[in-house]
C-alpha positions in Angstrom: 12.2 14.4 9.1 10.0 12.0 7.1 6.4 11.7 8.4 6.7 7.9 9.0 9.6 8.5 11.3 7.5 10.9 13.4 4.3 9.0 13.5 3.2 7.4 16.9 0.3 5.2 16.1 -2.9 6.9 15.0 -1.9 10.7 14.5 -10.1 0.4 12.6 -27.8 -8.8 2.9 -25.8 -12.1 3.3 -23.2 -12.1 0.6 -21.6 -15.2 -1.0 -18.1 -13.9 -1.8 -16.6 -17.0 -3.2 -16.5 -15.6 -6.7 -13.9 -13.0 -5.5 -11.9 -15.0 -3.1 -8.3 -15.5 -4.5 -7.1 -18.0 -1.9 -4.2 -17.5 0.4 -1.4 -15.4 -1.2 1.6 -17.6 -1.9 4.3 -17.2 1.0 7.8 -18.5 1.1 10.0 -19.2 4.1 12.5 -16.6 5.2 15.4 -16.5 3.0 18.0 -14.0 4.4 20.0 -13.5 7.5 19.2 -11.1 10.4 19.5 -7.5 8.9 19.6 -6.0 12.4 22.6 -8.2 13.4 24.3 -7.3 10.0 24.0 -3.6 10.9 25.1 -4.1 14.5 21.8 -3.0 15.9 21.2 -4.2 19.5 17.4 -4.7 19.5 17.2 -6.3 23.0 19.4 -3.6 24.5 17.2 -0.8 23.0 14.1 -2.7 24.2 15.5 -2.7 27.8 16.3 1.0 27.6 12.8 1.8 26.3 10.8 -0.5 28.7 9.6 -2.6 25.8 9.3 -6.3 27.0 8.6 -7.8 23.6 8.7 -7.2 19.9 8.3 -9.0 16.6 9.8 -8.0 13.2 9.1 -9.2 9.8 10.9 -8.2 6.6 9.3 -9.0 3.2 9.5 -8.3 -0.5 6.9 -8.9 -3.3 8.2 -12.5 -3.7 7.8 -13.5 -0.1 9.2 -13.3 3.5 12.8 -12.4 3.7 13.3 -12.6 7.5 11.4 -12.6 10.8 12.3 -12.7 14.5 10.8 -12.4 17.9 12.5 -10.6 20.7 11.9 -10.6 24.5 8.8 -11.9 26.2 5.1 -11.6 26.0 4.9 -10.3 29.6 7.5 -8.4 31.6 9.2 -10.7 34.1 7.8 -13.8 32.4 9.4 -16.6 30.7 7.2 -17.0 27.5 9.3 -15.8 24.6 7.8 -13.8 21.6 7.6 -16.1 18.6 6.3 -15.9 15.1 2.9 -16.8 16.4 2.7 -14.2 19.2 -0.4 -12.0 18.8 -0.1 -8.3 19.2 -2.8 -5.5 18.9 -2.2 -3.8 15.6 -4.1 -0.8 16.8 -4.6 1.8 14.0 -2.9 -0.5 11.5 -6.2 -2.0 11.5 -7.4 0.8 9.3 -5.6 -0.2 6.1 -6.7 -3.8 6.5 -10.3 -2.5 6.8 -9.8 -0.4 3.8 -8.9 -3.5 1.7 -12.2 -5.0 2.6 -14.0 -1.9 1.5 -12.1 -1.9 -1.8 -12.9 -5.6 -2.4 -16.6 -5.1 -1.6 -16.6 -2.1 -4.0 -15.1 -4.3 -6.7 -17.9 -6.7 -6.1 -20.5 -3.9 -6.5 -21.6 -4.2 -2.9 -20.6 -0.8 -1.7 -20.0 2.5 -3.6 -17.0 4.4 -2.2 -18.4 7.8 -3.5 -22.1 7.3 -2.3 -23.4 9.2 0.7 -22.9 6.6 3.5 -26.4 7.5 4.8 -27.9 5.6 1.8 -26.3 2.4 3.1 -26.4 2.8 6.9 -29.4 1.2 8.6 -29.0 1.2 12.4 -27.5 4.7 12.6 -27.1 7.7 10.3 -24.5 10.5 10.2 -26.3 13.6 11.5 -26.8 15.9 8.6 -26.7 19.7 8.6 -25.3 22.7 6.8 -21.9 21.2 6.4 -23.2 18.3 4.5 -25.8 20.0 2.3 -23.5 20.0 -0.7 -20.8 17.5 0.2 -21.7 14.2 1.6 -19.7 11.8 3.9 -18.5 9.0 1.7 -16.4 5.9 2.3 -13.6 7.4 0.1 -13.5 10.5 2.3 -13.7 8.3 5.5 -10.8 6.2 4.4 -8.7 9.2 3.4 -9.6 11.1 6.5 -11.3 13.9 4.5 -14.9 13.2 5.8 -14.7 16.1 8.4 -15.6 13.7 11.2 -14.7 13.9 14.8 -13.2 11.5 17.4 -9.5 11.0 16.7 -9.0 7.7 18.4 -10.2 5.4 21.1 -8.8 4.5 24.6 -10.3 1.0 24.7 -12.1 -0.7 27.6 -11.2 -2.9 30.6 -11.7 -6.5 29.8 -14.3 -6.8 32.5 -16.7 -4.0 31.6 -19.8 -4.2 29.3 -18.9 -3.0 25.8 -21.0 -0.4 24.0 -22.6 -1.2 20.7 -21.4 0.6 17.5 -24.5 3.0 17.4 -23.7 3.8 21.2 -20.2 4.5 20.2 -21.1 6.7 17.3 -23.5 8.7 19.5 -21.2 8.8 22.5 -23.9 7.5 24.8 -24.4 4.5 27.2 -21.1 2.8 28.0 -19.2 4.7 25.3 -16.0 6.5 26.7 -15.6 8.8 23.8 -17.7 11.6 22.4 -20.2 11.5 19.5 -19.0 11.2 15.9 -20.2 14.3 14.2 -19.3 16.3 11.1 -17.3 19.3 12.0 -15.7 20.3 8.6 -17.2 20.3 5.1 -16.6 16.8 3.9 -13.7 16.7 1.3 -12.2 20.1 2.3 -9.5 19.2 4.8 -7.7 16.2 6.1 -8.7 15.4 9.6 -7.8 12.0 11.1 -10.8 10.2 12.5 -11.0 6.8 14.0 -14.6 7.8 14.5 -15.0 7.8 10.7 -13.6 4.3 10.4 -16.1 3.2 12.9 -18.9 4.5 10.7 -17.3 2.4 7.9 -17.4 -0.6 10.2 -21.2 -0.2 10.8 -21.9 0.4 7.2 -20.2 -2.9 6.1 -22.2 -4.8 8.8 -25.5 -3.1 7.6 -24.7 -4.0 4.0 -23.4 -7.5 4.4 -25.5 -8.4 7.3 -22.8 -10.2 9.2 -20.6 -9.4 12.1 -17.5 -7.4 11.2 -15.0 -10.1 12.2 -16.6 -12.5 9.9 -16.6 -10.0 7.0 -13.0 -9.3 7.5 -12.1 -13.0 7.7 -13.9 -13.8 4.5 -12.9 -10.8 2.4 -9.3 -10.0 3.7 -7.8 -12.2 6.3 -8.5 -15.5 4.6 -7.6 -14.4 1.1 -4.3 -12.8 2.3 -3.4 -15.9 4.3 -3.5 -14.2 7.6 -4.5 -17.3 9.4 -3.3 -16.2 12.8 -5.3 -12.9 12.9 -8.6 -11.9 14.1 -10.8 -8.9 14.5 -12.7 -10.5 17.3 -13.1 -8.2 20.3 -12.8 -9.4 23.0 -10.0 -11.8 21.9 -11.4 -15.4 21.9 -10.2 -17.3 25.0 -8.4 -20.0 22.9 -6.1 -17.3 21.5 -5.2 -15.7 24.9 -2.3 -18.0 25.5 -0.5 -16.6 22.4 -1.3 -13.0 23.1 1.3 -10.4 24.3 0.3 -8.3 27.3 0.5 -4.5 26.9 2.9 -2.4 28.9 2.9 1.3 29.8 5.9 3.7 29.4 7.6 2.3 32.6 7.3 -1.3 31.4 4.4 -2.0 33.8 1.6 -4.4 32.6 -1.6 -2.9 31.7 -4.4 -3.7 34.1 -6.1 -6.8 32.8 -3.3 -7.4 30.4 -4.7 -5.4 27.5 -7.8 -3.2 26.7 -10.7 -4.3 24.5 -11.6 -2.3 21.3 -15.2 -2.7 20.2 -14.2 -0.1 17.5 -12.7 -3.0 15.6 -12.2 -1.5 12.2 -10.3 1.4 13.7 -8.2 -0.5 16.4 -9.4 -4.1 16.8 -7.0 -6.3 14.9 -5.0 -8.9 16.7 -2.2 -10.1 14.5 1.4 -11.3 14.1 4.2 -9.5 12.4 4.3 -12.3 9.7 0.6 -12.0 9.0 0.8 -8.2 8.6 3.7 -8.7 6.2 1.4 -11.2 4.3 -1.1 -8.4 4.0 1.4 -5.8 2.8 2.9 -8.2 0.5 -0.5 -8.9 -1.0 -1.0 -5.2 -1.6 2.5 -5.1 -3.4 1.4 -8.1 -5.6 -1.8 -6.3 -6.4 0.1 -3.0 -7.3 2.1 -5.0 -9.7 -1.1 -6.2 -11.4 0.0 -9.9 -10.5 -2.5 -12.7 -10.0 -3.7 -14.0 -7.8 -4.1 -10.5 -6.3 -5.9 -9.5 -3.1 -7.1 -6.3 -4.8 -7.5 -5.1 -8.3 -4.6 -2.9 -9.4 -6.8 0.2 -9.3 -7.8 -0.7 -5.8 -4.3 -1.2 -4.6 -3.2 2.2 -6.2 -6.1 3.9 -4.4 -4.8 2.6 -1.1 -1.3 4.1 -1.6 -1.8 7.2 -3.6 -2.8 10.3 -1.5 -6.0 12.0 -2.4 -5.5 15.8 -1.7 -3.4 15.2 1.5 -1.3 12.6 3.2 -3.6 9.6 2.9 -4.7 7.3 0.3 -7.6 4.9 1.0 -5.8 3.2 3.9 -2.2 4.2 4.1 -0.2 7.4 4.6 2.1 8.2 1.8 5.1 10.4 0.9 7.8 10.7 -1.6 11.5 11.3 -0.6 14.4 11.6 -3.0 12.3 10.1 -5.7 11.3 7.0 -3.6 7.8 6.4 -2.4 7.0 5.3 1.1 3.6 4.2 2.4 3.0 3.4 5.9 0.7 3.3 9.0 1.4 3.2 12.7 -0.6 2.0 15.5 -0.8 2.7 19.3 -3.3 1.1 21.6 -2.8 1.1 25.3 0.4 -0.8 25.9 1.0 -1.6 22.2 2.8 0.2 19.5 3.6 -0.9 15.9 4.6 0.3 12.6 4.1 -1.0 8.9 6.3 0.6 6.2 6.2 -0.4 2.6 8.6 0.8 -0.3 6.4 0.2 -3.4 9.2 1.2 -5.9 11.7 -1.3 -4.3 9.0 -3.9 -3.7 9.8 -4.5 0.0 8.7 -3.5 3.5 9.0 -4.0 7.3 6.6 -4.8 10.1 7.4 -4.1 13.7 5.0 -5.0 16.5 5.7 -4.3 20.1 4.0 -4.8 23.6 5.0 -1.4 25.0 3.9 2.2 24.8 7.4 3.2 24.0 7.6 0.7 21.1 7.1 3.4 18.5 10.6 4.5 19.1 12.0 1.0 18.6 9.9 0.5 15.5 11.2 3.5 13.8 14.7 2.6 14.6 14.2 -1.0 13.3 12.7 0.3 10.0 15.6 2.7 9.5 18.1 -0.1 10.0 16.4 -2.6 7.8 15.7 0.0 5.0 19.4 0.9 5.2 20.6 -2.6 4.9 18.4 -3.3 1.9 18.9 0.1 0.3 15.2 0.9 0.5 13.7 4.4 0.4 14.8 7.2 2.8 17.2 5.3 5.1 20.4 5.6 3.1 
């Protein structure tokens, strides 16, 4: 079975950046009919069976959006339908979006992916020891999950509790609800998924750019990619709450408070729409083709999708099946599940976002159906 079919979420000085901003990537209205209906797939029936109240799907190619649709409701038992503007927590799909910011900042000469992160970190340092004597923790190793760092993922916080700072999270102290992020493997030796590592990258970007992480992401990725509906703000700004889906557990019950808050924004904090995530993925495809305007350099885009000694490139998981490449990332926060799959050789992809813990099942099925309809990759 392909890895992307098994994945459930996570197995994320003041600089004037105008010189690099490419402007919103061109986007075209949806052009094709519903591929799920064409295949006879009953999305709402499957959602009911899985206890997933709402879902949003976007299908895209390098040239633009092919089709998008919202299903169900934002809250179980409610009347507010999921639309193209409904916000979902992207969970770990935040990580490749964060990786794009690192790569853009690297192209601008502001960070070095292969330098010891402790050379740039100011407010906190990776504790050093025997494991890091010869091999440092670097941004490249963090983004490819080969830095040897601990803390796989984060459970989030109730909306009413005080949130810990990034240094508190990284040391596992104060209000932090996870353990300290530490080196437990020689960096570069093995692949070990670490949301903790992505949080180190978040702190580094803030220390280098000297701005809050959501502002960095808006300027360097969300704005240039045309992701106008999206934000890394945690908590979610009050003016956006009316568009937000509420999370639901396996039985379809609403998460207490509606959703959890994730101060580990780079690893799990993106609020977005299916169409906005499709814009991001489409921008990566455009960059891979070397087309202008591109979100990334062609070399940067290739580094995101080509594995470095394991499953991960600098942002996406990747595999090759029957001669076709598939790159992807899943996400699972409390009450939310999603999947982003890109077929670079065919130049297309699918985004599925849901407001249910069981949404990962629906997402895999939808990607299979859409890929089959379009003749993409493994789903033939």
